[in-house]
C-alpha positions as CSV (number, residue, x, y, z in Angstrom):
1,M,29.5,17.5,-2.3
2,I,26.8,20.1,-2.9
3,V,28.2,20.9,-6.3
4,A,28.2,17.3,-7.3
5,T,24.7,16.8,-6.0
6,L,23.6,19.9,-8.0
7,I,25.1,18.5,-11.2
8,F,23.4,15.2,-10.6
9,L,20.0,16.8,-10.1
10,F,20.2,18.9,-13.2
11,L,21.4,15.9,-15.2
12,L,18.3,14.0,-14.1
13,T,16.1,17.0,-15.0
14,G,17.5,17.0,-18.5
15,L,17.1,13.2,-18.9
16,G,13.5,13.4,-17.5
17,Y,12.6,16.2,-20.0
18,Y,14.2,14.3,-22.9
19,F,12.1,11.3,-22.0
20,S,8.8,13.1,-21.6
21,R,9.1,16.6,-23.2
22,D,6.8,17.7,-20.5
23,L,7.6,20.3,-17.8
24,F,5.0,18.8,-15.5
25,A,6.3,15.2,-15.6
26,P,7.1,14.1,-12.0
27,F,10.6,13.0,-13.0
28,V,11.3,16.5,-14.3
29,I,9.7,18.5,-11.5
30,A,11.3,16.7,-8.5
31,P,15.0,17.0,-9.6
32,A,14.5,20.5,-11.0
33,V,12.9,21.9,-7.8
34,W,15.5,20.4,-5.6
35,G,18.3,21.5,-7.9
36,G,16.9,25.0,-7.9
37,I,16.9,25.1,-4.1
38,L,20.5,23.9,-3.9
39,L,21.6,26.4,-6.6
40,L,20.0,29.3,-4.5
41,Y,21.9,28.0,-1.5
42,L,25.2,28.2,-3.4
43,I,24.7,31.6,-4.9
44,T,23.2,33.5,-1.9
45,P,25.3,35.0,0.9
46,P,26.4,32.3,3.3
47,H,24.3,33.3,6.4
48,L,23.0,29.7,7.0
49,F,24.9,26.9,8.5
50,P,27.1,25.1,5.9
51,I,25.5,21.9,4.6
52,Q,28.1,19.2,5.5
53,N,26.3,16.3,7.1
54,Q,23.7,13.7,5.8
55,Y,21.5,16.0,3.6
56,P,23.3,15.7,0.2
57,I,23.6,11.9,0.3
58,C,20.1,11.4,1.5
59,L,18.8,13.8,-1.2
60,V,20.7,11.9,-3.9
61,I,19.3,8.6,-2.8
62,W,15.7,10.0,-2.6
63,I,15.8,11.6,-6.0
64,F,17.5,8.7,-7.7
65,C,15.0,6.1,-6.4
66,F,12.1,8.4,-7.1
67,F,13.4,9.1,-10.7
68,I,13.9,5.5,-11.6
69,A,10.6,4.4,-10.1
70,S,8.5,7.1,-11.7
71,V,10.2,6.7,-15.2
72,L,9.8,2.9,-15.2
73,T,6.2,3.1,-14.0
74,T,5.4,5.7,-16.7
75,A,7.1,3.7,-19.4
76,Y,5.6,0.3,-18.6
77,I,2.2,0.9,-17.0
78,N,-0.8,0.5,-19.3
79,D,-2.5,3.5,-20.9
80,A,-5.7,4.7,-19.4
81,S,-8.7,2.4,-20.0
82,K,-11.5,3.3,-22.4
83,W,-13.8,3.6,-19.4
84,S,-11.7,6.1,-17.6
85,Q,-11.2,8.1,-20.8
86,D,-15.0,8.3,-21.4
87,A,-16.1,8.6,-17.7
88,K,-18.2,11.7,-17.0
89,P,-18.8,12.9,-13.5
90,N,-22.3,13.4,-12.1
91,K,-23.1,17.0,-12.8
92,W,-25.5,17.3,-9.9
93,I,-22.9,16.3,-7.4
94,I,-20.6,18.9,-8.8
95,Y,-23.3,21.5,-8.6
96,I,-23.8,20.5,-4.9
97,Y,-20.0,21.1,-4.5
98,M,-20.4,24.5,-6.1
99,T,-23.5,25.5,-4.1
100,L,-22.1,24.4,-0.7
101,S,-18.8,26.2,-1.4
102,A,-20.6,29.4,-2.5
103,I,-22.5,29.4,0.8
104,A,-19.8,28.2,3.2
105,M,-16.6,29.9,2.0
106,P,-17.9,33.5,2.7
107,I,-19.1,32.4,6.1
108,I,-15.7,30.8,6.9
109,S,-13.9,33.9,5.7
110,F,-16.2,36.1,7.8
111,I,-15.6,34.0,10.9
112,Y,-11.8,34.3,10.5
113,V,-11.7,38.0,9.8
114,K,-14.2,38.9,12.5
115,Q,-12.1,37.1,15.2
116,A,-8.8,38.6,14.0
117,Y,-10.4,42.1,13.8
118,L,-11.8,41.9,17.3
119,E,-8.6,40.6,18.8
120,D,-5.8,42.5,17.0
121,P,-7.1,45.0,14.3
122,E,-3.7,46.7,13.9
123,N,-2.0,43.4,13.0
124,L,-5.0,41.7,11.3
125,F,-3.0,39.7,8.8
126,R,-0.4,38.5,11.3
127,Y,-3.2,37.4,13.6
128,L,-4.9,35.6,10.8
129,R,-1.7,33.6,10.0
130,T,-0.9,32.8,13.6
131,M,-4.5,31.7,14.1
132,S,-4.5,29.4,11.1
133,V,-1.1,27.8,11.9
134,G,-1.8,27.3,15.6
135,V,1.8,27.9,16.9
136,D,0.6,30.3,19.6
137,E,-1.4,28.5,22.4
138,S,-3.0,31.8,23.4
139,I,-4.6,32.2,20.0
140,E,-7.3,29.6,19.3
141,K,-8.4,28.8,15.8
142,P,-12.2,29.2,15.1
143,N,-14.1,26.0,15.6
144,L,-15.6,25.6,12.2
145,G,-17.0,22.1,12.8
146,I,-18.4,20.5,9.6
147,L,-17.4,23.6,7.6
148,N,-13.8,22.4,7.6
149,Y,-14.8,19.7,5.1
150,I,-16.2,22.4,2.7
151,V,-12.7,23.9,2.4
152,T,-11.4,20.7,0.8
153,M,-14.6,20.3,-1.2
154,C,-14.2,23.8,-2.7
155,Y,-10.7,23.0,-3.7
156,I,-11.7,19.9,-5.6
157,A,-14.6,21.7,-7.2
158,L,-11.9,24.0,-8.8
159,F,-10.6,20.9,-10.7
160,F,-13.9,19.9,-12.0
161,A,-14.7,23.5,-13.1
162,L,-11.5,23.8,-15.0
163,I,-11.9,20.5,-16.8
164,Y,-15.7,20.3,-17.4
165,F,-17.2,23.7,-17.2
166,K,-17.5,26.0,-20.2
167,N,-19.1,28.8,-18.2
168,K,-16.2,31.2,-17.4
169,K,-18.2,33.0,-14.7
170,L,-18.6,29.7,-12.7
171,I,-14.9,29.0,-13.1
172,V,-14.0,32.5,-11.9
173,L,-16.5,32.1,-9.0
174,I,-14.9,28.9,-7.7
175,F,-11.5,30.3,-8.1
176,I,-12.5,33.4,-6.0
177,L,-14.0,31.2,-3.3
178,N,-10.7,29.3,-3.0
179,F,-8.7,32.5,-3.0
180,M,-10.8,33.8,-0.2
181,Y,-9.6,31.0,2.0
182,V,-6.0,31.7,1.0
183,L,-6.4,35.3,2.1
184,V,-7.9,34.6,5.5
185,T,-5.2,32.0,6.3
186,M,-2.4,34.0,4.7
187,S,-0.9,30.8,3.6
188,K,1.7,30.8,0.8
189,T,1.3,27.1,0.5
190,S,-2.4,27.4,-0.1
191,L,-1.7,30.2,-2.6
192,L,0.5,27.7,-4.5
193,Y,-2.3,25.2,-4.5
194,V,-4.8,27.6,-5.9
195,L,-2.5,29.0,-8.6
196,L,-0.6,25.9,-9.7
197,T,-3.6,23.7,-10.3
198,P,-5.3,25.9,-12.9
199,L,-1.9,26.5,-14.6
200,F,-1.3,22.7,-14.9
201,I,-4.7,21.9,-16.2
202,L,-4.8,24.9,-18.6
203,Y,-1.3,23.9,-19.8
204,H,-2.4,20.3,-20.2
205,K,-5.4,21.5,-22.3
206,Q,-3.0,23.6,-24.4
207,I,-4.8,26.8,-23.5
208,I,-1.7,28.5,-22.2
209,K,1.9,28.1,-23.2
210,K,5.3,28.0,-21.4
211,K,5.6,31.8,-21.4
212,H,2.4,32.0,-19.4
213,L,3.9,29.7,-16.8
214,L,6.9,32.0,-16.5
215,Y,4.6,35.1,-16.1
216,S,2.6,33.2,-13.5
217,A,5.8,32.2,-11.6
218,V,6.8,35.9,-11.4
219,I,3.3,36.8,-10.2
220,F,3.4,34.1,-7.5
221,F,6.8,35.3,-6.3
222,L,5.5,38.8,-6.0
223,L,2.4,37.7,-4.2
224,T,4.4,35.8,-1.7
225,F,6.4,38.9,-0.8
226,V,3.1,40.8,-0.3
227,F,1.8,38.0,1.9
228,Q,5.0,37.9,3.9
229,S,5.0,41.7,4.5
230,L,1.4,41.6,5.6
231,R,2.0,38.7,7.9
232,M,4.8,40.5,9.7
233,G,2.4,43.1,10.9
234,S,3.3,46.7,11.9
235,S,6.3,48.1,13.5
236,D,6.3,50.3,16.6
237,E,6.2,53.4,14.4
238,G,3.0,52.1,12.8
239,D,4.5,51.4,9.3
240,L,4.0,48.1,7.7
241,Q,7.1,46.0,8.0
242,T,8.7,44.5,4.8
243,V,10.8,41.5,4.2
244,E,14.2,41.6,2.4
245,T,14.6,39.3,-0.6
246,G,17.6,37.5,1.0
247,D,15.7,36.8,4.2
248,F,12.7,35.5,2.3
249,L,14.7,33.2,0.1
250,S,16.6,32.0,3.2
251,M,13.5,31.4,5.4
252,Y,11.2,29.7,3.0
253,L,13.4,28.0,0.4
254,M,16.7,26.9,2.0
255,T,16.3,26.5,5.8
256,S,14.4,23.2,5.7
257,G,17.3,21.4,4.0
258,V,19.8,22.9,6.5
259,A,17.6,21.9,9.4
260,F,17.5,18.3,8.1
261,D,21.2,18.3,7.7
262,Y,21.8,19.2,11.3
263,Y,18.8,17.9,13.3
264,A,17.4,14.9,11.5
265,T,18.5,11.7,13.3
266,P,17.7,8.2,12.0
267,F,15.6,5.9,14.0
268,S,14.8,8.7,16.5
269,A,11.0,8.4,16.4
270,P,9.4,7.8,19.8
271,S,7.5,4.8,18.4
272,F,7.5,2.7,15.2
273,G,6.7,5.0,12.2
274,A,5.5,7.8,14.5
275,N,6.1,10.5,11.9
276,T,5.2,8.5,8.7
277,F,2.1,6.7,10.1
278,R,0.8,9.5,12.3
279,F,-2.7,9.2,10.8
280,F,-3.1,5.6,12.1
281,Y,-1.8,6.6,15.5
282,A,-4.5,9.4,15.5
283,I,-7.1,6.7,14.9
284,G,-5.8,4.1,17.2
285,Y,-5.0,6.2,20.2
286,P,-8.6,7.0,21.2
287,L,-9.4,3.3,20.9
288,G,-6.6,2.5,23.3
289,I,-4.6,0.3,20.8
290,C,-1.5,2.5,20.3
291,E,0.5,5.4,21.6
292,E,-0.5,9.0,21.4
293,P,0.2,10.6,18.0
294,I,3.1,13.1,17.7
295,N,2.4,16.8,17.4
296,T,1.9,17.9,13.8
297,I,3.9,21.0,14.6
298,L,7.5,19.9,14.7
299,P,10.0,21.5,17.1
300,F,11.6,24.8,16.1
301,V,15.4,24.8,15.6
302,S,18.1,27.3,14.7
303,V,20.1,27.1,11.5
304,P,20.6,30.1,12.6
305,E,17.2,31.1,11.1
306,V,14.5,29.6,13.3
307,V,12.6,27.0,11.4
308,N,10.4,23.9,12.1
309,T,10.3,22.2,8.6
310,Y,12.8,19.6,7.6
311,T,12.0,18.6,4.0
312,T,10.0,15.6,2.8
313,L,12.9,13.3,3.8
314,Y,12.4,13.9,7.5
315,P,9.6,11.5,8.6
316,F,11.0,8.6,6.6
317,Y,14.6,9.2,7.7
318,T,13.8,9.7,11.4
319,D,11.5,6.7,11.4
320,F,13.4,4.2,9.3
321,G,16.8,5.7,8.4
322,I,18.2,5.4,4.8
323,I,16.0,2.3,4.2
324,G,13.0,4.5,4.8
325,I,14.2,7.0,2.3
326,I,14.7,4.3,-0.3
327,V,11.4,2.6,0.2
328,F,9.2,5.7,0.3
329,A,11.0,7.3,-2.6
330,I,10.1,4.2,-4.6
331,I,6.5,4.3,-3.3
332,Y,6.3,8.0,-4.3
333,G,7.8,7.3,-7.7
334,I,5.4,4.5,-8.5
335,G,2.4,6.6,-7.3
336,Y,3.3,9.7,-9.3
337,G,4.4,7.7,-12.3
338,Y,1.1,5.8,-12.3
339,L,-1.1,8.9,-12.0
340,Y,1.0,10.8,-14.6
341,K,0.7,8.0,-17.2
342,K,-3.1,7.7,-16.7
343,A,-3.5,11.5,-16.9
344,M,-1.4,11.8,-20.0
345,T,-3.3,9.0,-21.8
346,G,-6.7,10.6,-21.5
347,S,-8.1,9.6,-18.1
348,K,-10.0,12.5,-16.5
349,I,-9.9,10.8,-13.2
350,G,-6.1,10.4,-13.5
351,L,-5.8,14.0,-14.5
352,I,-7.7,15.2,-11.4
353,M,-5.8,12.8,-9.1
354,Y,-2.4,13.9,-10.5
355,A,-3.4,17.5,-10.2
356,I,-4.3,17.0,-6.5
357,F,-0.8,15.6,-5.7
358,L,1.2,17.7,-8.1
359,T,1.7,20.6,-5.7
360,F,3.3,18.3,-3.1
361,L,6.2,17.7,-5.6
362,F,6.9,21.4,-5.7
363,L,7.0,21.5,-1.9
364,E,9.2,18.5,-1.1
365,F,12.0,20.8,-0.1
366,I,9.8,22.1,2.7
367,G,8.1,19.1,4.2
368,E,6.1,15.9,3.7
369,F,2.4,16.5,3.0
370,I,1.0,13.2,1.9
371,F,1.6,10.7,4.7
372,T,1.7,13.2,7.5
373,N,-1.6,14.9,6.3
374,M,-3.3,11.7,5.3
375,S,-6.7,12.8,6.6
376,M,-6.8,15.7,4.2
377,Q,-5.6,13.5,1.3
378,I,-8.4,11.1,2.0
379,Q,-10.9,14.0,1.8
380,Y,-9.4,15.1,-1.5
381,I,-9.6,11.6,-3.0
382,F,-13.2,11.1,-1.7
383,Y,-14.5,14.4,-3.2
384,A,-12.6,13.7,-6.5
385,L,-14.0,10.1,-6.9
386,L,-17.6,10.6,-5.7
387,P,-18.9,12.3,-8.9
388,F,-17.4,9.5,-11.0
389,L,-18.9,6.8,-8.8
390,F,-22.3,8.2,-9.6
391,G,-21.3,9.2,-13.2
392,E,-23.7,10.2,-15.9
393,R,-25.1,7.8,-18.4
394,K,-24.1,8.2,-22.0
395,N,-27.4,9.7,-23.1
396,E,-27.2,12.5,-20.5
397,K,-26.0,15.9,-21.6
398,P,-22.4,16.8,-20.6
399,I,-21.9,19.7,-18.1
């Protein structure tokens, strides 16, 4: 079944690329990434549980529905409007983004590093990661208050800088500010966010070519090994621990699918849509109109590697079964197809919005990031649209 699924995924990848001739098309990325994960599962030593339950069929249904929905939406949705093609963001709002980021991000980084250094200087990076994830109840994350909103603002500022700024120093500055947060959280996911977005936009603007994407993939892979080694801390002998290639591939690329195969149960949510609609439960619970939202940190299970991620299929499957996978795959496909079509036909708003959600396609094999992190997505969308809502008049100078 795994081999048949793999062939199906690579067939869809080829069809998607034939249709678009674009590596960043959603109907190319999704089947290609899932296919790559399954291929690694087949060619690496069999130290994980064998995939033999619902995972392959659920994956085929998800990708097929997503592929059809995204292709049809891209093919039949109208091109970007003349207004969206000509829309210019308000430069002063973007400068505010830049200024606040330049002030707040060093402060945020200092707060993180100071707490980690005072608590566990010998395992600084491991403490930073544990603190940012929140899996250890004895380690509290710094209370940043309103500064938390600057983190998402800084990330969106990177999009505007890449698209509208000609000053390379400002572009480098906003990139460094984002990378600072990656370092103090020791997050490989955040690292992908910060590296992938510039690559996509630069590739879209034809500044870099496919070979540069390959070089960047190698650099990202090496950096993830460095991050993982630093996050493991020190051994009893005082030497920095390292991670084996096989262990790394197993833990971060393949375990989520195996966990879904063994531990995801349809219609097992404690309340209607508890996983998918957690954002609304978080709003309604303090008002007394619904049940308490579930914990964002899912339970750890053994596959036999210990993991607490179950792929993007998990919330929809555990809430609504196969129907949930079908419905939300179509919703995903329509959304990505719409943004992709607008971005590729000249809409700068569409380009920014597609870039925001692009990374989540590459991470579907780990978990679901849109519905289950709706609060952050709303922040991204707000910061992305605000400069255009107060856009410049035609007689004003561009940034």
